[in-house]
Z-matrix of the N, CA and C atoms (Angstrom, degrees):
N
C 1 1.495
C 2 1.497 1 109.54
N 3 1.347 2 117.81 1 129.89
C 4 1.427 3 122.22 2 -178.99
C 5 1.503 4 110.28 3 -72.24
N 6 1.371 5 116.59 4 162.62
C 7 1.376 6 120.90 5 -176.74
C 8 1.542 7 111.55 6 -64.69
N 9 1.395 8 114.92 7 -38.14
C 10 1.454 9 117.44 8 176.66
C 11 1.479 10 115.83 9 -63.30
N 12 1.361 11 116.34 10 -41.10
C 13 1.437 12 121.76 11 177.32
C 14 1.533 13 109.83 12 -65.22
N 15 1.283 14 119.62 13 -40.00
C 16 1.450 15 123.08 14 -177.70
C 17 1.523 16 109.42 15 -69.61
N 18 1.429 17 116.34 16 -37.21
C 19 1.471 18 119.70 17 174.05
C 20 1.539 19 111.64 18 -59.24
N 21 1.358 20 114.40 19 -44.97
C 22 1.446 21 117.81 20 179.91
C 23 1.532 22 113.79 21 -63.97
N 24 1.329 23 115.60 22 -37.38
C 25 1.438 24 119.78 23 176.61
C 26 1.520 25 111.41 24 -62.78
N 27 1.321 26 116.66 25 -43.78
C 28 1.422 27 122.28 26 -179.45
C 29 1.546 28 110.33 27 -62.96
N 30 1.281 29 117.71 28 -41.34
C 31 1.448 30 120.27 29 177.05
C 32 1.537 31 111.36 30 -61.42
N 33 1.363 32 115.34 31 -45.15
C 34 1.475 33 121.65 32 179.83
C 35 1.512 34 110.85 33 -60.90
N 36 1.302 35 114.92 34 -40.88
C 37 1.507 36 120.11 35 -179.91
C 38 1.542 37 110.54 36 -65.84
N 39 1.369 38 113.54 37 -45.63
C 40 1.427 39 117.05 38 -178.39
C 41 1.642 40 111.60 39 -64.34
N 42 1.314 41 113.06 40 -36.94
C 43 1.469 42 118.81 41 177.55
C 44 1.526 43 110.37 42 -66.09
N 45 1.246 44 118.04 43 -46.78
C 46 1.490 45 123.84 44 179.27
C 47 1.571 46 111.32 45 -61.48
N 48 1.369 47 113.89 46 -39.26
C 49 1.487 48 120.02 47 176.37
C 50 1.502 49 111.49 48 -63.13
N 51 1.369 50 113.06 49 -45.38
C 52 1.457 51 116.58 50 178.04
C 53 1.520 52 115.62 51 -61.27
N 54 1.316 53 113.63 52 -40.74
C 55 1.508 54 121.65 53 177.62
C 56 1.505 55 109.57 54 -62.49
N 57 1.359 56 116.64 55 -41.91
C 58 1.443 57 122.04 56 -179.34
C 59 1.510 58 110.13 57 -65.66
N 60 1.317 59 117.26 58 -43.25
C 61 1.457 60 120.89 59 -179.78
C 62 1.534 61 109.36 60 -62.18
N 63 1.295 62 117.80 61 -43.33
C 64 1.502 63 124.77 62 -176.57
C 65 1.554 64 106.16 63 -66.72
N 66 1.330 65 117.75 64 -43.65
C 67 1.474 66 120.41 65 -177.81
C 68 1.533 67 110.93 66 -64.93
N 69 1.298 68 116.41 67 -48.15
C 70 1.483 69 121.28 68 -177.32
C 71 1.493 70 109.76 69 -65.69
N 72 1.319 71 116.81 70 -39.88
C 73 1.499 72 122.36 71 179.78
C 74 1.525 73 111.82 72 -62.20
N 75 1.327 74 114.86 73 -46.02
C 76 1.453 75 120.12 74 -179.81
C 77 1.533 76 110.12 75 -70.09
N 78 1.303 77 119.91 76 -35.87
C 79 1.405 78 122.89 77 172.97
C 80 1.574 79 114.89 78 -60.08
N 81 1.295 80 111.96 79 -45.00
C 82 1.524 81 118.34 80 176.59
C 83 1.486 82 111.06 81 -65.89
N 84 1.318 83 117.21 82 -41.94
C 85 1.456 84 121.97 83 177.08
C 86 1.533 85 113.21 84 -61.91
N 87 1.353 86 114.27 85 -34.59
C 88 1.438 87 119.28 86 179.78
C 89 1.607 88 108.12 87 -67.22
N 90 1.275 89 115.98 88 -31.34
C 91 1.470 90 120.62 89 179.88
C 92 1.545 91 112.34 90 -70.89
N 93 1.372 92 116.85 91 -11.43
C 94 1.421 93 120.93 92 -178.57
C 95 1.595 94 112.43 93 -65.36
N 96 1.345 95 116.84 94 -14.70
C 97 1.397 96 121.31 95 179.31
C 98 1.536 97 110.94 96 -59.79
N 99 1.335 98 119.42 97 -20.40
C 100 1.425 99 126.68 98 178.87
C 101 1.552 100 112.08 99 -81.16
N 102 1.360 101 115.38 100 -10.75
C 103 1.428 102 118.99 101 -175.35
C 104 1.540 103 117.59 102 -105.32
N 105 1.322 104 116.00 103 -8.42
C 106 1.436 105 123.46 104 173.39
C 107 1.487 106 113.18 105 -128.12
N 108 1.284 107 119.74 106 101.24
C 109 1.456 108 127.16 107 -9.58
C 110 1.551 109 113.16 108 -70.17
N 111 1.309 110 119.99 109 164.69
C 112 1.451 111 118.79 110 -175.79
C 113 1.539 112 115.25 111 -66.09
N 114 1.358 113 113.05 112 127.23
C 115 1.449 114 118.24 113 175.46
C 116 1.502 115 109.91 114 -104.50
N 117 1.256 116 114.35 115 106.23
C 118 1.483 117 119.98 116 -171.75
C 119 1.547 118 111.51 117 -79.38
N 120 1.337 119 116.41 118 4.69
C 121 1.468 120 121.13 119 168.67
C 122 1.526 121 114.27 120 -93.30
N 123 1.381 122 112.53 121 -8.72
C 124 1.479 123 117.44 122 179.78
C 125 1.580 124 106.29 123 -73.87
N 126 1.326 125 113.60 124 163.16
C 127 1.437 126 122.33 125 -174.57
C 128 1.565 127 112.27 126 -53.83
N 129 1.296 128 118.22 127 -57.20
C 130 1.406 129 121.83 128 -172.52
C 131 1.556 130 112.82 129 -72.76
N 132 1.312 131 116.49 130 -38.85
C 133 1.508 132 118.81 131 -174.27
C 134 1.568 133 109.83 132 -85.18
N 135 1.273 134 120.40 133 -7.81
C 136 1.464 135 121.46 134 -175.49
C 137 1.534 136 107.01 135 -62.06
N 138 1.338 137 113.32 136 128.12
C 139 1.493 138 122.59 137 177.04
C 140 1.505 139 112.83 138 82.74
N 141 1.315 140 121.13 139 5.68
C 142 1.414 141 122.46 140 -179.41
C 143 1.545 142 114.16 141 -101.46
N 144 1.330 143 115.53 142 9.19
C 145 1.476 144 118.52 143 179.51
C 146 1.450 145 115.19 144 -55.58
N 147 1.339 146 119.27 145 -34.71
C 148 1.424 147 124.04 146 -173.62
C 149 1.512 148 115.82 147 -67.71
N 150 1.297 149 117.70 148 -28.76
C 151 1.443 150 121.44 149 -175.78
C 152 1.513 151 114.18 150 -123.83
N 153 1.320 152 116.22 151 0.80
C 154 1.483 153 117.89 152 -173.40
C 155 1.501 154 112.53 153 -64.94
N 156 1.254 155 120.92 154 -40.83
C 157 1.449 156 125.96 155 178.32
C 158 1.508 157 110.32 156 -62.37
N 159 1.324 158 116.34 157 146.91
C 160 1.478 159 118.61 158 178.67
C 161 1.512 160 112.73 159 94.66
N 162 1.340 161 115.24 160 -143.04
C 163 1.476 162 121.46 161 -173.01
C 164 1.517 163 110.71 162 -62.74
N 165 1.354 164 120.03 163 -35.17
C 166 1.458 165 121.13 164 -174.33
C 167 1.523 166 110.54 165 -62.06
N 168 1.335 167 115.33 166 -45.34
C 169 1.483 168 117.21 167 -176.00
C 170 1.585 169 110.95 168 -64.89
N 171 1.297 170 117.95 169 -33.39
C 172 1.454 171 120.79 170 173.88
C 173 1.495 172 112.49 171 -62.32
N 174 1.320 173 114.56 172 -47.32
C 175 1.438 174 121.19 173 -179.98
C 176 1.558 175 112.23 174 -64.38
N 177 1.367 176 112.59 175 -37.90
C 178 1.471 177 120.75 176 -177.88
C 179 1.521 178 106.77 177 -66.74
N 180 1.306 179 117.78 178 -53.27
C 181 1.512 180 119.71 179 -174.60
C 182 1.545 181 111.76 180 -64.77
N 183 1.362 182 114.35 181 -38.05
C 184 1.467 183 118.56 182 -179.81
C 185 1.570 184 108.96 183 -65.93
N 186 1.305 185 116.88 184 -38.18
C 187 1.469 186 123.33 185 -175.44
C 188 1.551 187 108.95 186 -69.93
N 189 1.287 188 115.51 187 -50.57
C 190 1.506 189 120.83 188 -174.48
C 191 1.518 190 110.48 189 -71.20
N 192 1.382 191 118.39 190 -27.93
C 193 1.457 192 118.71 191 -175.84
C 194 1.557 193 108.21 192 -82.12
N 195 1.333 194 115.95 193 -32.32
C 196 1.441 195 120.02 194 -173.70
C 197 1.578 196 110.12 195 -86.76
N 198 1.319 197 118.36 196 -29.83
C 199 1.443 198 121.24 197 -177.45
C 200 1.493 199 113.67 198 -54.37
N 201 1.382 200 122.81 199 -54.58
C 202 1.461 201 122.40 200 -178.38
C 203 1.563 202 110.80 201 -62.78
N 204 1.271 203 116.09 202 -35.15
C 205 1.466 204 120.58 203 177.16
C 206 1.558 205 112.36 204 -56.52
N 207 1.310 206 114.97 205 -50.44
C 208 1.443 207 120.51 206 179.20
C 209 1.519 208 112.66 207 -66.29
N 210 1.279 209 118.37 208 -36.65
C 211 1.438 210 119.34 209 177.12
C 212 1.498 211 115.21 210 -65.43
N 213 1.305 212 115.95 211 -41.93
C 214 1.470 213 119.31 212 179.36
C 215 1.516 214 113.00 213 -77.25
N 216 1.372 215 114.86 214 -35.50
C 217 1.448 216 117.83 215 175.26
C 218 1.579 217 111.81 216 -64.64
N 219 1.340 218 113.37 217 -38.02
C 220 1.432 219 119.17 218 -179.62
C 221 1.540 220 112.84 219 -60.13
N 222 1.306 221 116.65 220 -36.84
C 223 1.450 222 120.29 221 178.68
C 224 1.536 223 110.62 222 -61.73
N 225 1.316 224 116.15 223 -41.42
C 226 1.456 225 119.87 224 176.22
C 227 1.528 226 113.83 225 -69.55
N 228 1.297 227 116.23 226 -44.52
C 229 1.451 228 120.24 227 -175.67
C 230 1.519 229 112.68 228 -67.84
N 231 1.317 230 119.45 229 -32.76
C 232 1.411 231 121.61 230 179.09
C 233 1.506 232 115.82 231 -87.54
N 234 1.345 233 115.48 232 5.09
C 235 1.494 234 121.02 233 174.16
C 236 1.457 235 107.75 234 -81.58
N 237 1.356 236 117.69 235 120.04
C 238 1.523 237 120.37 236 -177.03
C 239 1.553 238 109.65 237 -66.68
N 240 1.342 239 120.23 238 -36.20
C 241 1.435 240 119.93 239 -178.64
C 242 1.530 241 110.92 240 -64.35
N 243 1.328 242 115.25 241 -40.37
C 244 1.461 243 116.67 242 177.86
C 245 1.440 244 112.57 243 -65.24
N 246 1.360 245 118.89 244 -42.19
C 247 1.411 246 124.06 245 -177.56
C 248 1.550 247 111.52 246 -62.76
N 249 1.373 248 114.06 247 -39.37
C 250 1.514 249 116.51 248 -176.92
C 251 1.467 250 110.89 249 -78.53
N 252 1.303 251 117.68 250 -30.67
C 253 1.471 252 121.49 251 -176.01
C 254 1.515 253 112.44 252 -84.23
N 255 1.316 254 116.22 253 -38.37
C 256 1.429 255 122.27 254 -174.07
C 257 1.624 256 111.71 255 -125.90
N 258 1.319 257 110.94 256 60.96
C 259 1.447 258 117.12 257 -175.65
C 260 1.493 259 115.26 258 -56.61
N 261 1.350 260 116.93 259 -40.77
C 262 1.420 261 121.61 260 179.86
C 263 1.498 262 112.52 261 -61.60
N 264 1.370 263 116.23 262 -41.69
C 265 1.437 264 121.83 263 -177.04
C 266 1.590 265 107.57 264 -73.09
N 267 1.314 266 113.33 265 -33.51
C 268 1.442 267 117.80 266 176.88
C 269 1.582 268 109.91 267 -59.35
N 270 1.316 269 115.45 268 -42.68
C 271 1.458 270 117.22 269 178.34
C 272 1.489 271 114.57 270 -67.83
N 273 1.338 272 117.51 271 -39.80
C 274 1.433 273 123.18 272 -178.09
C 275 1.595 274 108.87 273 -66.82
N 276 1.290 275 113.61 274 -47.63
C 277 1.480 276 117.69 275 178.42
C 278 1.510 277 111.40 276 -63.60
N 279 1.339 278 112.49 277 -40.50
C 280 1.474 279 115.86 278 -178.53
C 281 1.548 280 113.59 279 -61.91
N 282 1.320 281 115.40 280 -36.14
C 283 1.462 282 119.58 281 176.87
C 284 1.521 283 109.03 282 -64.46
N 285 1.304 284 117.07 283 -43.93
C 286 1.465 285 123.32 284 177.42
C 287 1.524 286 110.74 285 -57.65
N 288 1.355 287 114.17 286 -46.86
C 289 1.411 288 120.02 287 -178.11
C 290 1.537 289 113.55 288 -61.45
N 291 1.346 290 115.34 289 -45.34
C 292 1.487 291 118.81 290 -179.88
C 293 1.467 292 110.18 291 -69.38
N 294 1.324 293 120.76 292 -41.27
C 295 1.452 294 120.74 293 178.26
C 296 1.519 295 111.34 294 -63.56
N 297 1.283 296 119.45 295 -38.21
C 298 1.450 297 123.44 296 -177.72
C 299 1.536 298 106.56 297 -67.16
N 300 1.286 299 117.76 298 -43.54
C 301 1.548 300 119.21 299 -179.04
C 302 1.511 301 108.89 300 -63.74
N 303 1.333 302 116.84 301 -49.13
C 304 1.448 303 119.73 302 -171.81
C 305 1.535 304 115.15 303 -73.82
N 306 1.377 305 113.78 304 -29.74
C 307 1.490 306 117.60 305 -176.53
C 308 1.524 307 112.71 306 -97.17
N 309 1.316 308 117.30 307 -20.81
C 310 1.448 309 116.15 308 -173.89
C 311 1.542 310 111.26 309 -127.53
N 312 1.348 311 117.95 310 -55.65
C 313 1.476 312 120.59 311 -172.68
C 314 1.553 313 108.31 312 -61.35
N 315 1.328 314 117.87 313 -55.30
C 316 1.458 315 122.21 314 -173.93
C 317 1.556 316 112.09 315 -63.93
N 318 1.341 317 118.92 316 -53.04
C 319 1.492 318 115.50 317 178.16
C 320 1.458 319 113.85 318 -60.12
N 321 1.379 320 116.01 319 -41.41
C 322 1.455 321 118.26 320 -178.99
C 323 1.550 322 113.71 321 -63.50
N 324 1.297 323 113.58 322 -44.14
C 325 1.429 324 119.47 323 177.96
C 326 1.534 325 113.99 324 -64.63
N 327 1.304 326 116.02 325 -39.66
C 328 1.451 327 121.22 326 179.04
C 329 1.549 328 111.04 327 -64.67
N 330 1.359 329 117.37 328 -42.10
C 331 1.474 330 120.17 329 177.71
C 332 1.453 331 109.62 330 -66.27
N 333 1.344 332 120.42 331 -44.70
C 334 1.465 333 123.06 332 -175.02
C 335 1.525 334 111.07 333 -66.95
N 336 1.350 335 117.11 334 -28.25
C 337 1.460 336 121.32 335 -175.75
C 338 1.575 337 109.51 336 -60.85
N 339 1.269 338 117.10 337 -33.03
C 340 1.473 339 121.70 338 -179.70
C 341 1.514 340 112.05 339 -59.83
N 342 1.354 341 112.92 340 -31.02
C 343 1.516 342 118.60 341 -175.81
C 344 1.519 343 112.42 342 -102.05
N 345 1.315 344 116.95 343 17.26
C 346 1.506 345 119.71 344 178.75
C 347 1.471 346 112.29 345 -54.89
N 348 1.351 347 117.95 346 124.73
C 349 1.437 348 122.97 347 -174.23
C 350 1.537 349 111.70 348 -77.88
N 351 1.331 350 115.89 349 -11.00
C 352 1.516 351 119.39 350 -179.82
C 353 1.490 352 111.65 351 -83.25
N 354 1.350 353 119.28 352 -1.34
C 355 1.418 354 120.36 353 176.88
C 356 1.494 355 112.56 354 107.51
N 357 1.412 356 117.07 355 179.37
C 358 1.453 357 120.78 356 -175.12
C 359 1.490 358 116.84 357 -68.51
N 360 1.372 359 116.68 358 -27.83
C 361 1.452 360 119.70 359 178.52
C 362 1.508 361 110.23 360 -66.85
N 363 1.323 362 119.03 361 -44.20
C 364 1.481 363 125.19 362 175.17
C 365 1.513 364 109.92 363 -66.65
N 366 1.315 365 117.87 364 -37.78
C 367 1.488 366 120.90 365 178.96
C 368 1.558 367 112.19 366 -63.09
N 369 1.333 368 113.20 367 -40.87
C 370 1.484 369 119.65 368 177.54
C 371 1.561 370 109.82 369 -62.27
N 372 1.300 371 116.60 370 -41.13
C 373 1.458 372 121.10 371 -179.26
C 374 1.548 373 110.27 372 -66.10
N 375 1.305 374 116.97 373 -44.67
C 376 1.462 375 119.26 374 -175.79
C 377 1.536 376 110.24 375 -71.54
N 378 1.304 377 116.95 376 -33.90
C 379 1.484 378 120.00 377 176.53
C 380 1.550 379 112.00 378 -67.70
N 381 1.335 380 116.11 379 -43.42
C 382 1.441 381 117.51 380 177.27
C 383 1.549 382 112.14 381 -68.91
N 384 1.282 383 116.36 382 -34.57
C 385 1.470 384 121.47 383 176.12
C 386 1.542 385 108.37 384 -60.17
N 387 1.284 386 117.82 385 -47.68
C 388 1.505 387 120.97 386 -178.48
C 389 1.505 388 108.72 387 -59.81
N 390 1.306 389 116.64 388 -47.54
C 391 1.511 390 120.92 389 -178.81
C 392 1.557 391 112.84 390 -62.71
N 393 1.336 392 114.23 391 -44.68
C 394 1.533 393 116.77 392 177.58
C 395 1.481 394 112.82 393 -66.84
N 396 1.316 395 116.74 394 -33.34
C 397 1.469 396 119.88 395 -179.58
C 398 1.609 397 109.16 396 -67.29
N 399 1.315 398 114.30 397 -45.52
C 400 1.452 399 115.74 398 175.63
C 401 1.482 400 113.86 399 -65.05
N 402 1.359 401 117.64 400 -36.63
C 403 1.483 402 119.35 401 179.72
C 404 1.512 403 109.65 402 -66.34
N 405 1.319 404 121.05 403 -36.55
C 406 1.395 405 121.65 404 -179.63
C 407 1.526 406 112.41 405 -66.64
N 408 1.370 407 114.56 406 -38.33
C 409 1.454 408 119.88 407 177.62
C 410 1.501 409 111.53 408 -67.68
N 411 1.368 410 118.52 409 -38.71
C 412 1.454 411 122.51 410 -179.75
C 413 1.541 412 110.71 411 -69.39
N 414 1.341 413 115.55 412 -42.99
C 415 1.479 414 121.38 413 178.26
C 416 1.555 415 112.32 414 -65.91
N 417 1.337 416 112.39 415 -37.92
C 418 1.463 417 117.20 416 176.35
C 419 1.506 418 113.11 417 -65.54
N 420 1.327 419 117.63 418 -42.19
C 421 1.456 420 120.21 419 176.23
C 422 1.506 421 111.01 420 -66.53
N 423 1.314 422 122.18 421 -40.01
C 424 1.457 423 125.80 422 179.31
C 425 1.556 424 107.77 423 -62.26
N 426 1.344 425 117.95 424 -43.70
C 427 1.517 426 118.06 425 -178.61
C 428 1.522 427 109.36 426 -68.02
N 429 1.349 428 119.86 427 -32.64
C 430 1.412 429 122.74 428 -178.62
C 431 1.604 430 110.10 429 -69.14
N 432 1.307 431 113.70 430 -41.89
C 433 1.462 432 120.06 431 177.42
C 434 1.552 433 110.22 432 -61.13
N 435 1.316 434 113.10 433 -37.81
C 436 1.516 435 119.68 434 -179.20
C 437 1.511 436 112.71 435 -82.84
N 438 1.360 437 115.28 436 0.82
C 439 1.475 438 123.83 437 178.81
C 440 1.523 439 111.57 438 64.00
N 441 1.277 440 117.49 439 29.94
C 442 1.489 441 122.06 440 172.69
C 443 1.495 442 106.01 441 -99.46
N 444 1.353 443 113.92 442 78.32
C 445 1.477 444 120.93 443 -167.20
C 446 1.513 445 111.51 444 -70.08
N 447 1.378 446 120.32 445 -35.90
C 448 1.431 447 120.67 446 179.63
C 449 1.524 448 109.53 447 -65.25
N 450 1.324 449 120.06 448 -39.75
C 451 1.449 450 122.81 449 177.73
C 452 1.531 451 107.74 450 -68.33
N 453 1.342 452 118.26 451 -40.71
C 454 1.481 453 122.16 452 177.43
C 455 1.535 454 110.19 453 -54.76
N 456 1.313 455 116.84 454 -48.47
C 457 1.467 456 120.19 455 179.56
C 458 1.516 457 112.73 456 -59.89
N 459 1.297 458 114.59 457 -41.39
C 460 1.549 459 117.52 458 -178.09
C 461 1.544 460 109.41 459 -62.93
N 462 1.350 461 116.50 460 -47.37
C 463 1.444 462 118.84 461 179.56
C 464 1.525 463 110.66 462 -63.25
N 465 1.296 464 118.60 463 -41.23
C 466 1.505 465 119.22 464 -178.84
C 467 1.505 466 110.94 465 -68.14
N 468 1.393 467 117.58 466 -34.51
C 469 1.452 468 116.68 467 175.41
C 470 1.563 469 111.36 468 -66.74
N 471 1.309 470 117.56 469 -38.36
C 472 1.442 471 119.03 470 177.25
C 473 1.558 472 110.60 471 -64.64
N 474 1.341 473 114.87 472 -41.42
C 475 1.467 474 114.44 473 177.74
C 476 1.512 475 114.50 474 -67.11
N 477 1.341 476 116.68 475 -30.41
C 478 1.505 477 118.04 476 178.48
C 479 1.487 478 108.39 477 -72.92
N 480 1.276 479 119.35 478 -39.64
C 481 1.497 480 120.29 479 177.27
C 482 1.509 481 109.77 480 -58.60
N 483 1.326 482 117.00 481 -42.87
C 484 1.492 483 121.16 482 177.46
C 485 1.571 484 112.29 483 -62.68
N 486 1.334 485 113.08 484 -38.24
C 487 1.505 486 115.38 485 178.34
C 488 1.543 487 108.77 486 -67.64
N 489 1.279 488 118.68 487 -33.03
C 490 1.445 489 123.76 488 178.62
C 491 1.493 490 114.69 489 -66.89
N 492 1.341 491 115.61 490 -8.29
C 493 1.462 492 119.76 491 176.34
C 494 1.524 493 112.32 492 -55.94
N 495 1.352 494 115.67 493 -34.12
C 496 1.513 495 120.54 494 176.95
C 497 1.482 496 110.18 495 -58.53
N 498 1.359 497 116.23 496 -41.90
C 499 1.474 498 120.42 497 -179.41
C 500 1.537 499 109.17 498 -69.22
N 501 1.326 500 116.91 499 -44.89
C 502 1.484 501 119.84 500 -177.58
C 503 1.541 502 109.12 501 -64.15
N 504 1.334 503 117.82 502 -41.34
C 505 1.415 504 121.50 503 179.14
C 506 1.511 505 111.10 504 -59.85
N 507 1.281 506 116.95 505 -41.44
C 508 1.476 507 123.37 506 177.48
C 509 1.519 508 108.65 507 -60.22
N 510 1.314 509 116.50 508 -46.43
C 511 1.477 510 120.04 509 -177.33
C 512 1.522 511 111.25 510 -65.45
N 513 1.363 512 115.16 511 -37.78
C 514 1.479 513 119.56 512 179.12
C 515 1.532 514 109.96 513 -65.06
N 516 1.337 515 112.52 514 -41.11
C 517 1.481 516 116.59 515 177.90
C 518 1.512 517 112.49 516 -61.60
N 519 1.349 518 116.39 517 -41.02
C 520 1.479 519 120.23 518 177.12
C 521 1.519 520 109.08 519 -65.53
N 522 1.306 521 119.08 520 -37.31
C 523 1.461 522 120.62 521 -177.34
C 524 1.522 523 109.24 522 -67.60
N 525 1.354 524 115.87 523 -37.48
C 526 1.412 525 119.28 524 178.22
C 527 1.543 526 115.16 525 -67.02
N 528 1.392 527 113.09 526 -35.50
C 529 1.394 528 119.94 527 176.96
C 530 1.554 529 112.62 528 -65.74
N 531 1.345 530 113.47 529 -47.42
C 532 1.487 531 119.44 530 177.36
C 533 1.486 532 115.97 531 -61.05
N 534 1.399 533 113.50 532 -40.30
C 535 1.410 534 117.70 533 -176.75
C 536 1.607 535 112.68 534 -87.47
N 537 1.304 536 116.81 535 -4.46
C 538 1.440 537 123.62 536 175.67
C 539 1.513 538 111.61 537 76.93
N 540 1.308 539 120.37 538 23.00
C 541 1.470 540 122.21 539 177.90
C 542 1.572 541 108.12 540 -76.21
N 543 1.299 542 114.76 541 120.61
C 544 1.527 543 119.74 542 176.68
C 545 1.564 544 111.52 543 -125.01
N 546 1.262 545 116.13 544 16.17
C 547 1.482 546 118.04 545 -176.35
C 548 1.536 547 111.94 546 -69.12
N 549 1.308 548 112.89 547 145.75
C 550 1.534 549 116.81 548 -175.11
C 551 1.531 550 109.84 549 -65.78
N 552 1.313 551 121.61 550 -22.64
C 553 1.421 552 121.84 551 -177.16
C 554 1.530 553 111.65 552 -77.23
N 555 1.306 554 119.00 553 -17.88
C 556 1.453 555 119.68 554 -168.46
C 557 1.597 556 109.12 555 -65.84
N 558 1.265 557 120.95 556 -49.53
C 559 1.461 558 125.14 557 -172.34
C 560 1.558 559 108.33 558 -58.06
N 561 1.379 560 117.41 559 -53.21
C 562 1.479 561 116.85 560 178.21
C 563 1.553 562 114.73 561 -59.22
N 564 1.363 563 114.86 562 -38.42
C 565 1.472 564 119.12 563 175.44
C 566 1.531 565 112.22 564 -64.01
N 567 1.315 566 117.68 565 -41.90
C 568 1.370 567 121.92 566 177.47
C 569 1.526 568 114.81 567 -64.08
N 570 1.335 569 115.20 568 -34.06
C 571 1.424 570 122.24 569 177.34
C 572 1.513 571 112.60 570 -60.62
N 573 1.263 572 118.22 571 -32.42
C 574 1.492 573 124.66 572 177.27
C 575 1.503 574 109.86 573 -88.01
N 576 1.336 575 120.60 574 -43.79
C 577 1.421 576 121.90 575 -176.47
C 578 1.511 577 112.93 576 -63.72
N 579 1.335 578 116.73 577 -35.57
C 580 1.456 579 121.48 578 -175.38
C 581 1.544 580 113.26 579 -55.65
N 582 1.310 581 117.98 580 -24.85
C 583 1.490 582 116.73 581 179.12
C 584 1.463 583 112.30 582 -124.35
N 585 1.364 584 119.54 583 -29.99
C 586 1.463 585 119.96 584 178.02
C 587 1.559 586 112.72 585 -62.39
N 588 1.331 587 114.04 586 -46.44
C 589 1.522 588 116.19 587 -176.90
C 590 1.535 589 110.87 588 -67.32
N 591 1.297 590 123.35 589 -46.53
C 592 1.498 591 122.32 590 179.28
C 593 1.532 592 109.45 591 -63.12
N 594 1.332 593 118.97 592 -39.01
C 595 1.425 594 120.70 593 -177.62
C 596 1.542 595 110.71 594 -67.99
N 597 1.287 596 114.24 595 -42.36
C 598 1.523 597 119.42 596 174.65
C 599 1.510 598 112.47 597 -60.44
N 600 1.310 599 116.58 598 -38.69
C 601 1.476 600 120.89 599 178.46
C 602 1.519 601 110.65 600 -66.12
N 603 1.367 602 116.35 601 -39.11
C 604 1.465 603 118.39 602 179.55
C 605 1.526 604 110.75 603 -69.06
N 606 1.365 605 116.89 604 -42.72
C 607 1.454 606 117.58 605 178.08
C 608 1.526 607 111.81 606 -68.43
N 609 1.317 608 120.96 607 -31.10
C 610 1.464 609 122.90 608 177.01
C 611 1.486 610 108.35 609 -69.75
N 612 1.284 611 119.80 610 -38.17
C 613 1.512 612 120.96 611 178.38
C 614 1.523 613 111.02 612 -66.38
N 615 1.374 614 114.58 613 -41.02
C 616 1.469 615 115.65 614 178.44
C 617 1.575 616 112.46 615 -67.84
N 618 1.267 617 116.33 616 -36.66
C 619 1.464 618 120.36 617 177.08
C 620 1.546 619 110.27 618 -64.93
N 621 1.311 620 118.46 619 -42.49
C 622 1.430 621 119.77 620 177.86
C 623 1.508 622 114.51 621 -65.22
N 624 1.414 623 114.24 622 -37.89
C 625 1.477 624 116.45 623 176.59
C 626 1.455 625 111.35 624 -67.95
N 627 1.302 626 121.42 625 -36.70
C 628 1.464 627 123.99 626 -179.85
C 629 1.560 628 107.94 627 -65.71
N 630 1.333 629 115.43 628 -45.50
C 631 1.417 630 119.43 629 -175.37
C 632 1.573 631 111.12 630 -65.28
N 633 1.334 632 114.10 631 -36.18
C 634 1.497 633 119.15 632 177.75
C 635 1.539 634 109.58 633 -68.59
N 636 1.270 635 120.49 634 -39.75
C 637 1.420 636 125.56 635 178.10
C 638 1.535 637 112.05 636 -62.01
N 639 1.332 638 115.57 637 -44.39
C 640 1.445 639 120.81 638 177.77
C 641 1.569 640 111.22 639 -61.87
N 642 1.401 641 114.91 640 -42.66
C 643 1.426 642 114.97 641 177.02
C 644 1.522 643 118.76 642 -65.50
N 645 1.359 644 113.42 643 -27.03
C 646 1.430 645 118.19 644 -179.84
C 647 1.508 646 113.75 645 -83.07
N 648 1.354 647 117.32 646 -17.03
C 649 1.457 648 118.91 647 177.06
C 650 1.518 649 110.13 648 -67.54
N 651 1.346 650 116.67 649 138.13
C 652 1.494 651 119.47 650 179.90
C 653 1.543 652 109.28 651 -72.06
N 654 1.308 653 116.44 652 145.02
C 655 1.460 654 123.41 653 178.93
C 656 1.552 655 106.98 654 -82.22
N 657 1.299 656 115.77 655 167.19
C 658 1.476 657 120.59 656 -177.76
C 659 1.498 658 110.34 657 -64.95
N 660 1.425 659 117.77 658 -30.15
C 661 1.445 660 120.60 659 -177.90
C 662 1.569 661 108.90 660 -80.30
N 663 1.315 662 116.90 661 -21.35
C 664 1.422 663 119.09 662 -175.46
C 665 1.518 664 112.37 663 -87.64
N 666 1.313 665 119.56 664 -6.05
C 667 1.485 666 123.43 665 -178.24
C 668 1.498 667 109.41 666 -81.28
N 669 1.297 668 114.75 667 148.00
C 670 1.509 669 119.17 668 179.14
C 671 1.470 670 107.30 669 -108.17
């Protein structure tokens, strides 16, 4: 496959991924009509009547309101053309993104993880996911302040992949429904797969790119 064809394929894959993220995000957001006021017959809120009032509901609403915002903002912020053409807006929106993650997404997700209905295995995954997402945002912000922009982009890419776990989890749930999987082990497994697999893929791609770049650099003996 030629480099031009590979480049076109990569653009097409990125475009389709962005469309999928937007579609799933909007579909999830449409389901929020069951949460104001809370409908305890809906899929997610079913069985949560006993502890919904109080701190849980604030964590819940903060998390579900901020999640779609960070997913859609991330698509804009990670676009190189937007960053190069609208650097000032990139910085403004980036501050909003990081503040939203650190103040709403991470605390809400961490609190909700304790009440995961899929059991302690899933709860551990969601808690770790919340902590890692916040850590990526904080480290990305720190790198930007220190003007280490390549490091900043790597951390923000990691953070966005972790945010997209909500999209992947939704897709895995749909796949289980279509295939008729109803095993008790599926939900805890999906809770880990939804972010470990995409993150591993991202790190693998970065490693392969670095290795390729090192191989292409001329050695000291090869220079003229």
